[in-house]
C-alpha positions in Angstrom: 0.0 0.0 0.0 2.8 2.4 0.9 6.4 2.5 -0.1 9.0 1.5 2.5 9.8 5.1 3.1 7.3 7.9 2.4 6.6 11.5 3.3 4.2 12.6 6.0 2.8 16.0 7.2 1.9 16.6 10.8 -0.4 19.5 11.4 -0.3 21.7 14.5 -1.1 25.2 15.8 0.6 28.3 14.6 3.5 28.9 16.9 4.1 25.2 17.8 5.9 24.2 14.6 9.4 24.2 16.2 8.1 22.2 19.2 6.5 19.7 16.9 9.7 19.4 14.8 11.7 18.7 18.0 9.2 16.0 19.0 9.5 14.4 15.5 13.3 14.4 15.9 12.8 12.5 19.1 11.3 9.7 17.0 14.6 9.3 15.3 13.6 11.2 12.2 16.2 13.5 10.4 14.5 14.5 7.2 12.3 17.3 8.5 10.9 20.4 6.9 9.1 23.1 8.9 6.0 24.5 7.2 3.2 26.9 8.3 1.2 25.1 11.0 2.8 21.8 9.9 6.0 19.8 9.8 6.8 17.5 6.8 9.0 14.5 7.4 10.0 11.1 6.0 9.7 7.8 7.6 8.3 4.3 7.5 5.2 2.6 8.8 6.7 2.4 12.3 7.3 6.1 12.3 3.7 6.7 11.1 2.3 4.7 14.1 4.8 6.4 16.5 3.9 9.9 15.2 0.2 9.3 15.9 0.7 7.6 19.2 3.5 9.8 20.7 3.4 13.3 19.3 1.8 15.6 21.8 1.7 18.7 19.5 0.3 17.1 16.3 -3.4 17.5 15.4 -3.2 15.2 12.4 -0.7 13.0 10.6 -1.2 12.9 6.9 0.5 10.6 4.4 1.5 12.2 1.0 0.2 10.2 -2.0 0.5 12.4 -5.1 0.7 16.0 -6.3 -0.3 17.4 -9.7 -1.3 20.7 -11.3 -5.0 21.5 -12.0 -6.8 24.7 -13.0 -10.4 23.3 -13.2 -12.5 20.4 -12.1 -11.8 18.3 -15.2 -8.0 18.5 -14.6 -8.6 17.7 -11.0 -10.8 14.6 -11.9 -8.1 13.4 -14.4 -5.3 13.8 -11.8 -7.2 11.9 -9.2 -8.0 9.1 -11.7 -4.3 8.6 -12.5 -3.7 7.4 -8.9 -4.0 3.7 -8.4 -6.6 3.7 -5.7 -6.7 -0.1 -5.5 -3.4 0.3 -3.5 -5.4 1.9 -0.7 -9.0 0.8 -1.0 -11.1 -2.3 -1.5 -14.7 -2.1 -2.8 -15.9 -3.3 0.6 -14.3 -0.3 2.3 -15.8 3.1 2.9 -14.2 6.5 2.1 -14.7 10.2 2.7 -13.0 13.3 1.3 -12.1 16.6 2.9 -10.7 19.6 1.2 -8.5 22.5 2.2 -8.6 25.2 -0.4 -6.4 28.3 -1.1 -7.0 29.0 -4.8 -8.6 31.4 -7.2 -9.2 28.6 -9.6 -11.5 26.7 -7.3 -14.2 28.2 -5.2 -16.1 25.5 -3.4 -14.4 22.9 -1.2 -17.5 20.6 -1.1 -17.5 20.5 -4.9 -13.8 19.5 -4.9 -14.5 16.8 -2.4 -17.4 15.5 -4.5 -15.3 15.4 -7.8 -12.5 13.6 -5.9 -15.0 11.0 -4.6 -16.4 10.6 -8.1 -13.0 10.0 -9.6 -12.1 7.3 -7.1 -15.5 5.6 -7.3 -15.6 5.7 -11.1 -12.1 4.1 -11.2 -13.3 1.2 -9.0 -16.5 0.7 -11.0 -14.6 0.7 -14.4 -12.0 -1.8 -13.1 -14.1 -4.2 -10.9 -17.7 -3.4 -11.5 -18.0 -2.6 -7.8 -17.6 0.5 -5.9 -16.6 1.5 -2.3 -19.3 3.2 -0.2 -19.1 6.8 1.3 -19.2 7.3 5.0 -18.6 10.9 6.0 -18.7 10.2 9.8 -16.5 7.1 10.2 -14.8 6.2 6.9 -12.2 3.4 6.5 -10.1 5.8 4.4 -10.2 9.6 4.7 -8.7 11.3 1.6 -7.4 14.9 2.3 -7.2 17.2 -0.7 -5.1 20.4 -0.3 -5.1 22.9 -3.2 -2.7 25.8 -3.2 -3.3 28.0 -6.3 -3.0 25.3 -9.1 -1.1 22.7 -7.0 -3.2 19.7 -5.8 -1.8 17.6 -3.0 -3.5 14.3 -2.3 -2.9 12.9 1.2 -4.4 10.2 3.4 -5.5 11.0 6.9 -3.8 8.4 9.2 -5.2 9.8 12.4 -9.0 9.7 12.0 -10.4 12.0 14.6 -8.1 14.9 15.6 -5.3 13.9 17.8 -6.3 16.5 20.4 -9.1 14.1 21.3 -6.9 12.0 23.7 -9.8 10.0 25.1 -9.7 11.3 28.7 -12.1 14.3 28.6 -15.5 13.3 30.0 -17.5 16.3 29.0 -17.1 19.6 27.1 -16.1 22.5 29.4 -17.4 25.9 28.3 -14.0 27.1 27.1 -11.4 24.3 27.5 -7.8 24.6 26.3 -7.3 22.3 23.3 -5.2 19.4 24.5 -2.6 19.7 21.8 -2.3 23.5 22.5 -2.0 22.8 26.2 0.8 20.3 25.7 2.6 22.7 23.3 2.4 25.5 25.8 3.8 23.3 28.5 6.7 22.3 26.3 7.3 25.9 25.3 7.5 26.7 29.0 10.2 24.1 29.4 8.1 21.8 31.6 9.9 18.5 32.0 8.5 17.1 35.3 11.5 18.3 37.3 9.6 20.6 39.7 6.1 21.5 40.8 3.4 22.5 38.4 0.2 24.3 39.3 -2.7 26.1 37.6 -4.6 28.5 39.9 -7.5 28.8 37.4 -7.5 25.2 36.2 -11.0 24.8 34.8 -11.4 21.3 33.5 -7.8 20.5 34.2 -6.2 20.2 30.8 -2.8 21.8 31.8 -2.7 19.5 34.8 -3.4 16.3 32.9 -1.1 17.1 30.0 1.6 18.2 32.4 1.3 14.9 34.3 1.5 12.9 31.1 4.6 14.7 30.0 6.2 14.3 33.5 5.4 10.6 33.5 6.1 10.0 29.8 2.6 8.8 29.2 2.0 8.9 25.4 -0.9 11.1 24.3 -2.4 8.2 22.3 -2.6 5.9 25.4 -6.3 6.5 26.0 -7.6 6.9 22.4 -10.0 4.2 21.3 -8.6 4.0 17.8 -6.6 5.7 15.0 -7.5 6.0 11.3 -4.6 3.8 10.1 -6.1 0.8 12.0 -8.7 0.5 9.2 -6.1 0.6 6.4 -5.4 -2.4 4.1 -1.8 -2.6 5.3 -2.4 -2.2 9.1 0.1 -4.2 11.0 -1.2 -4.8 14.6 2.0 -6.4 15.8 4.0 -3.4 14.7 1.6 -1.0 16.4 1.8 -3.1 19.6 5.6 -2.9 19.4 5.4 0.9 19.1 3.2 1.1 22.2 5.3 -1.3 24.2 8.5 0.5 23.5 7.5 3.5 25.6 8.8 3.4 29.1 6.7 5.4 31.5 8.4 7.4 34.3 6.8 6.3 37.6 9.3 8.2 39.8 7.7 11.7 39.5 8.1 13.1 43.0 6.8 16.7 42.7 3.4 18.2 43.0 0.8 18.9 40.3 -1.9 21.1 41.8 -5.0 22.8 40.3 -7.3 25.3 41.9 -10.6 26.8 40.7 -13.6 28.6 42.3 -16.1 26.6 40.2 -17.1 23.3 41.7 -18.6 22.3 38.3 -15.3 22.8 36.6 -13.5 20.9 39.2 -15.9 18.0 38.9 -15.2 17.9 35.1 -11.5 18.0 35.9 -11.8 15.2 38.5 -13.6 12.9 35.9 -11.0 13.5 33.3 -8.2 12.9 35.8 -9.8 9.6 36.8 -10.2 8.6 33.2 -6.4 9.1 32.7 -5.6 7.2 35.9 -3.8 10.2 37.4 -5.9 10.5 40.6 -2.8 10.0 42.8 -0.6 12.4 40.8 -2.9 15.5 40.6 -4.4 17.4 43.5 -7.4 19.6 43.1 -8.3 22.4 45.4 -11.7 24.2 45.6 -10.4 27.8 46.1 -10.5 31.0 44.0 -7.2 32.5 42.8 -7.3 35.2 45.6 -7.1 32.4 48.2 -5.0 29.7 46.7 -1.3 29.5 47.7 0.9 27.3 45.6 3.1 24.5 46.9 6.5 25.5 48.4 9.6 24.8 46.5 9.0 26.7 43.2 8.4 25.3 39.8 6.1 26.4 36.9 2.8 28.1 37.1 0.7 28.1 33.9 -2.8 29.3 33.4 -5.3 30.4 30.8 -7.5 33.1 32.3 -10.7 34.2 30.6 -10.2 36.6 27.7 -13.7 38.1 28.0 -14.6 36.3 24.8 -16.5 33.0 25.3 -16.5 33.4 29.1 -17.6 36.9 30.1 -16.1 38.5 33.2 -17.6 41.5 34.9 -14.3 43.2 35.7 -11.6 41.6 33.4 -9.0 44.2 34.2 -9.5 43.7 37.9 -9.1 39.9 37.5 -5.7 40.3 35.7 -4.6 42.9 38.3 -5.4 40.3 41.0 -3.4 37.7 39.1 -0.4 40.0 39.1 -0.7 40.8 42.8 -0.9 37.1 43.7 2.1 36.4 41.6 4.2 39.1 43.3 3.3 38.1 46.8 2.9 34.3 46.7 4.6 32.8 43.7 8.2 33.6 44.6 10.5 31.0 43.2 8.1 30.2 40.4 8.3 30.8 36.7 4.8 32.0 35.8 3.3 31.6 32.3 0.0 33.2 31.2 -1.8 32.5 28.0 -4.4 35.1 27.0 -6.1 36.6 24.1 -6.8 40.0 25.8 -3.7 42.2 25.4 -5.3 45.1 27.3 -6.0 42.9 30.3 -2.5 41.5 30.2 -1.2 45.0 30.9 -3.0 45.0 34.2 -0.8 42.2 35.5 1.7 44.9 36.4 4.8 42.8 35.8 7.3 43.0 33.0 7.3 39.7 31.0 10.7 38.2 30.3 9.3 36.5 27.2 6.4 37.1 24.8 5.4 34.4 22.3 2.6 35.3 19.8 0.1 32.4 19.3 -3.3 31.7 17.9 -6.1 30.0 19.7 -8.5 29.3 16.9 -9.2 32.7 15.3 -8.1 34.6 18.5 -4.7 36.2 18.5 -3.1 35.4 21.8 0.1 35.9 23.7 2.0 33.4 25.9 4.0 35.4 28.4 6.6 34.4 31.0 7.1 36.1 34.3 10.1 35.3 36.5 9.1 35.7 40.2 12.3 35.9 42.2 12.7 35.0 45.9 14.3 38.4 46.4 14.4 41.4 44.1 15.7 40.9 40.6 18.5 43.4 41.4 19.6 41.4 44.4 19.5 38.1 42.5 22.1 39.3 40.0 24.2 41.5 42.3 27.8 40.3 42.6 29.0 39.9 46.2 31.5 42.5 47.3 35.1 41.3 47.6 36.8 41.8 50.9 
């Protein structure tokens, strides 16, 4: 079905490309190209399985099949027909087509998807007299068409549902941080499990769970019920089992991971997700608002995603961010604090100078990920050289 070595494209959030590339290098891959919101790399079937199972910052892993030029639907149809689809499909299998479109030559992604489906089905009917069925919800093979101007890229979606769906979230919180984004922010913050981690406005606990999984080296695919490639003609269950068994978890994590929130409903959602990920003994939840919560002693990383005043409305958003800054100054000494927000005006109310600003996107919202170093003493004293006698 696939060559021994082939090219793949892992999709991610804007701003996480370098983090994803570093993760891919960790799989033993050297042939890597960083793209916009994606990383292209070369590997074999084992790398494909590992990428889906182990990459924390990938949303999808797509396999490149073919590329060709097309300026209209006739050329598109002809290009799709030249691909030998019997390599990937049997008439008893189902398919679906999705389309990503950036072109003045094509205007409707649904029409592109329909013409692609027609080309594949017609090829089967002409060759065998039978045709695969279409299943838009749960296909055996999901074909992904990317058109940039006149260049058509044909790829196969090996992931199935988005990889941010880890399998541990019990219900949908009002404004949860996407799991892939949360893991990426933690890795950007340098979180490696060698210290305490806490979130004073933890909501449904995504930072806490992703942080614990990083600290204990629990692969993000551990709790997923399935991946798209498990329905492919060439699926090798023994190889996939080997990939999963090769990961050695770290059971020696000795620090604290603590989350606090004033909402009992949010904490209940967090508790259910933590239980589903078997992390009950590793994560502590505290029912306290940010003005009352005091982090564990010993320093570490604080990371939080306060409301932007977008999906969750806040009566006094500037006052909330001012409170966050005051608590950081007085109670977070020894911590490296990271705040992810899409409200730049509110961020000014924190009243501390960030040592780092990283522009990010959360869906359509332009965000900033900012680091604040909270020293035990004053910053001046920390770097003051001792006087010689």
